[in-house]
N, C-alpha and C positions, 0 to 999 in steps of 0.2 A: 504494500500500500504506500502510495507516495506521501511524503510529508507535507505539512501545510505550507502554503506559499509564504515565504518570508517577507514579501513586499519589496518595494523599491528601496534602494539605499538612500539614507537621508544625510545630506552634507552637514557636517558640524564644523563651525568656524571657531577656532581657538585664538584668543589673544594671549600675548605673553603674560599679562596679568593673571590669567587663569592658571598658569603654571609657575607663578612667582612666589617668592618668599617675602613676607611682610617685614622681615628684619632687614634684609639687604636690598629688597626690591629688584632682585635679579632672578634669572631662571633657576628653578630648584636644582640643587646639586647634592646628590646623595640624599634624597628626600626621606625624612623620617616623620611618622605620624604618631602624635601623642594619644593617650587614651581618650581624650576629649574629642578627637577627630580632626584637629587642626594639624597642618603639615608645614615643616620648615626645612631649610638646609641643615644638615646635622652640624656642620662646623659653626654656623650662625648660632644655633641653639646651645652648643657646648661653650662657645665663647661667652654667651650671656651668663650661663650657669657657673662658669669658672670664676666670674667676677665676685662670687660669694653671695649672690642674691638667691631668693627663694626659688626652688626648682619648680616653677609653675609655667603654664602656657602663656606666652606673650600676648595672645589674643583674648582669651577668656579668663585667665588667671587661675584656672583649675590646676591643682597639684599640691605638692608639699615638699618637705625637705628630703624625703626618701629618694635614693638614686633610682633612675629609670634605665631600663635596657633599651637603647635606641637601635631600632632595626630599620633597614631600608624598605621603603614602600616601592616594591618592584613595578607596580602598575604606573605610579606617578613617574618613576624613573624612565619607564618605557615611553611614556607620552613626552617627557622632556627631551629624550633622545631623538624621537621622531621629529619634534619641533626643531631641534638643532640641525638634523639632517636636511630638513626642508629649507632652513636658512642657508645651508651650504649649497644646496642645489640652485637656489635663487641667486646666490652669489656667483656661481659658475656661469649661469645663463646671462647675467647682466654685464654689458661692456663697461669697463671702468676707464674714464678718460684720464689722460696724463700718465705720469709714471706710477707704477704700482707702489702702494704704501709699504714702508718698511715695517717688519714685525716689531711690535712693542712688547715689553716684558709684562708678564702677569696674565693669569687666566681671565680676569675681568676685562682686560684690554682686548683679548681675543674675542670674547663674547660681544663686546661693543662693535668690533669690526664686522662680525657676522650680521648684527642688527642693521648697521649702516648699509651693508650690501643688500640685505633683504629689502629694506625700505626703498633703496635706489632702484632695485630691479622691479619692484611693484610699479613704480612710476613709469619705467621703461615699458613694461607690459601694457600699462594703460594707454600709452601713446601708440604702441603697435596695434592694440585692439581698435583704437579710433581709426587708424589708417586702414585696417582690414575692413571695417564697416564701410568706409568711403569706397574702397575698391569693390565691395560687394554691391553697393548701391549702383555703381557704374555698370557692373556686370549684368545685374537684373534689368536695368534700363535698356542695355544693349540687346539682351535676349527678348525683351518685350517688343523691340522694334522689328524683330525678324518675323516674317509672315508665317513661317512653318517651324515649329519647335518640337522635337521629339519629346514624348511625355516623360522620359527618364531624366531629362535635364533639370526640370524644377525640383524633382526629388533629390537629385544630386546636390543642387544648391541648398536645399533645405537641410540635408545632412551636413554639408559644409558649415552652414550657419550654426546648427546645433552643436557641432563639435567645437567650433571656435568660441562660442559663447559659454559653453558649459564649464570652461576652465576658470572663468573669473567674473562673469556677469550674471546678475540675477535673472533667471529665465522667466520670472514672473512678469518681466517687461514685455515678453512676447504675447501676441494676441492669441486667443483660443482658436482663431480661424486657421492657424497654422496646421492644426490637426483635423479640422473639419472640412476644409476645402477639398473638392473632388476633382476639378478640372485643372489642367496645367495653367491655363490663363488665370484662374482664380487663385491658384497657389502662388503664382508669381506676384499677383497684385498684393496678396497678403504678406508675402516675404518683403516686398518693397515698402509696404506700409509699416511693418514692424522694424525694418532696418532704419527707416527715417526717424521713428520714435527713439530708437536706441542711439542713433547718430545725434539727435537733438539733446538727449540726456548727457552724452559724453561731452558734447561741445559746451553745454551749460556747466558741467563739472569743471572742465579745464578753464573756462572763462572765469568761473568763481575763484578758482585757485590763483589764476593770474592776477585777479583784482586784489586778492589778499596780499600777494607778494608786492604788488605795486604800492598798496597802502603801507606795508612794512617799510618800504624805502622812503615814503613820505614821512612816516613817523620818525625814522632815524635822522632824516635831514632836519626835521623840526627840533629833535632832541639835541643835535649838535649845535644848532643855531642858538637854542636857549641856554646852552652851557657857556657861551661866550658873553662878553660884555653887552648888556642889553641897552638898546636905544629906547627913548620914550615911546615910540610907536610900536615897539615889540613887547610891551608889557603884557599883552594878552597871552603870550606863550608860557607864562609861569603863573602859579596860583597867586591870587590877589592878596591872600592873607599870609603874613610872615609866620614861621613856625614858632610854637610856644617854647621849643627847645633850642632856639637859634643860638643862644649864648654858649651852649655846650656842644654845638654841632662839630663833627669831624667828618672827614672823607677818607675812609680806609682804602688801602690798596691790597691787591691779592698777592699772597706769598707764593712765588714760583716754585719754591722747594717742596711745598706740600701739594702742588697742583697735580690732579689725576691726569693720566695720559689720555683720557677721553676728552679733556678740556683744553682750551687755549684762551689767552687773555689779550686784551687790546694793548696798544702801545702805552697808554697812560695807566695801565694796570687797574682800571676801574670797571671794566666789562669782562665778564667771563662767559665763554660760549662753548656749547657742545660742538666739538670738531666733527667734520664730515669723515675724517679718517683718524684712527688712533695716532697720537704724536709719539715720536721716538725720543722722549726725554730720558736723560740718564737715570739709571735706577738709583733710588735712594730710600733708606728706611723711613724718611720723613714723608714720602709721597703716598697719597691715599690710593687704595686699591679700587674703590668705586669713585664715581664722578663727583668728588668733593674738593674743597679748597678752603684754607684758612686765610684770614687777613694777616698782613705783615705786622701789625701793631697789637700788642697785648696790654691789658689794663687790669690793675689790682687796687686802684684807689681813685677817688674823685668821682666825677660824673661825666658820662659820654653819651652822645646821641648821633645816630646815623640812619640814613634812609636807603632802601633798596627798591629799585624799580623792577617789578616782576612781570610786567605786561607782555614781555616777549618770551615767556617760558611757560609751558603747559603743565609741568610737574616740578615743584621746587620746595625747598625748605631753607629757611634763613634763621640764624640765631647766633649763639656763642658756644665756644668749647675751650677746654684747656689745651695747651700745647702738647700735653702728654696723652691726649686721646689716641687710642690705638688706631693705626692706619687701616686696619681691616674691619673697623667698626663703623656704625652709621650714626649720623647726627641725630640727637634726641633719644637714642637707644642706649645711652650710657649714663653713668652717674655724674660725669663731668661735662655734659653737653645739654643744651636746651634749645628748642626751636619751635617755630610755627611752620606748618606744612600744608601745601595745597596739593591734593593727590590727583588732580586732573579729572576727577569724577564728582565735581560739585560738593567737595567736603574740605573744610578748613579745620585743622586740628593743631593742638599744642602737644609736644612730646618731651618727655624727660624720663630716664631710666625705664624705657620701653613702656611707659604708661601714657596712653593716648587720652586726651581730653578733646572731644568734638566741640568745635566753636560755632559751627553753622555751615551754611551753603553759599555765603557771599564771599566772593573772591576779592581781596584787596589788590589794587593795581600797584600801590606803593606801600611798603611795610616800614614803619619807623621802629627803631630799636633803642630803648632807653636803659642804660646801665648806670645804676646809682649805688655806689659802694657805701656811701654815707648812711643810706637807709636800708642797705642790703636788699636791693630790689632790682629785678630784671623785668621790664615791661615791653610788650609788643603793641604797636598801634597800626590801625589802618589810616593812611594819610590821604586826604582829599583836600577840601577847603579848610578842614581842621583835623586834628588828631582824634581818633576814636579808639579807646582802649579795647584790645582784643583779649589779652590775657596777661597775667602777672605771676612771676615766680619769686620766691625768696632765694637770694644767693649770698654767699659770704666771700670774703677776700682771702681765703686760705690758699688760693693759687690764682695766677693771672688768667684772664679770659680773653679770647681772641674772636673777632667776627668769624662766622662760619657759614658756608654756603654748600648747598647740595642741589644739583640739577639732575634728577633721576628720570628714567625713561629713555635717556640717550637719543633724543630727537635732534638730529643735526640742525644747527642754526639757532636753537633755543639759547637764550642768554639772560643773565642777571646783571644789572648795572648799579653800582654805588653812585647815587645821584647827589648833586649839589643841594644842600638844604636851603630852603628859601629863607633869607635873612630879613 
């Protein structure tokens, strides 16, 4: 007796976040699942527990002081390996302009390179798909103009279209008429109709992306203009109201020695950007393994205030950390670092010692950071026309604190800028 029909295969689209570790925000490496059901990289989990904290789940806090036997979750490891292999394949298929990037030290840099290649190849595939649709439109129009067309030709074109689109385009865009038309002429009309719809959506998508890129260039030009000496008729480029913290304002620079090989900085050392290719910086024990960087200046007394423009970064965290923060650890997940973080999914949180405090769904375009050692206070503000308090932590002067930055997600071109405080 024949078995029941298993039905058609259902495509499942995985994002890297689905296979990510919330501690390092990277692809799971040797995934281990705790009794509560949450999974993490084993090394990330062991690193947290070795710091002497309670051996609990970083997500739900379930657990205790008793040791746990960490075993590999083979299913998650298999999914992560398949994801990594897919990234390799996309990298091999995508042409890379210019000289090939030199290999950078560290496994995280290698992962970053794969992600960049995958993202680049997806863009290339999109362009090739748009060109293919254009060619198909021309082909169908040419066939329509012929007075006599064998019946097999439309079926062949239909199969070509289905094969081309099934690899990357939502087939729901296609009209149901594709499977209900019976005559060759009707099939070609339907094919042309659906091709034009897909062509329009592709053109709309690329036009929208082009407009975004153009707007980014305009924003950068305006930002550069506003950082120079302002003339009276340029006053609309900056906030009308002076900062309440103006007298304590500083403008930190980025420390190149701690800079991750996934990042690069501007000439004035006040903008840090996710590089399109991993950088071949010399290896140093001071360099972060993930895409983080510290400021050059540390503070252990007095009062300091600085502002970070986050508008050109989709996933970020800004705050402070000690110089001794381990370079394989993540900002806000240690006892000597504090931050506010935008996770790219409409959630703003404050982090310290792996404890997350959800602050809301409003994304601040500029974050102000107030460090007051006299009152032993660290405060984060959303800066617009005035400063709005986001969250406040108690801190002590037992060690110097440095401005700290994290651009996770590794989206090339994302950047954070230490901006001039309005005086």
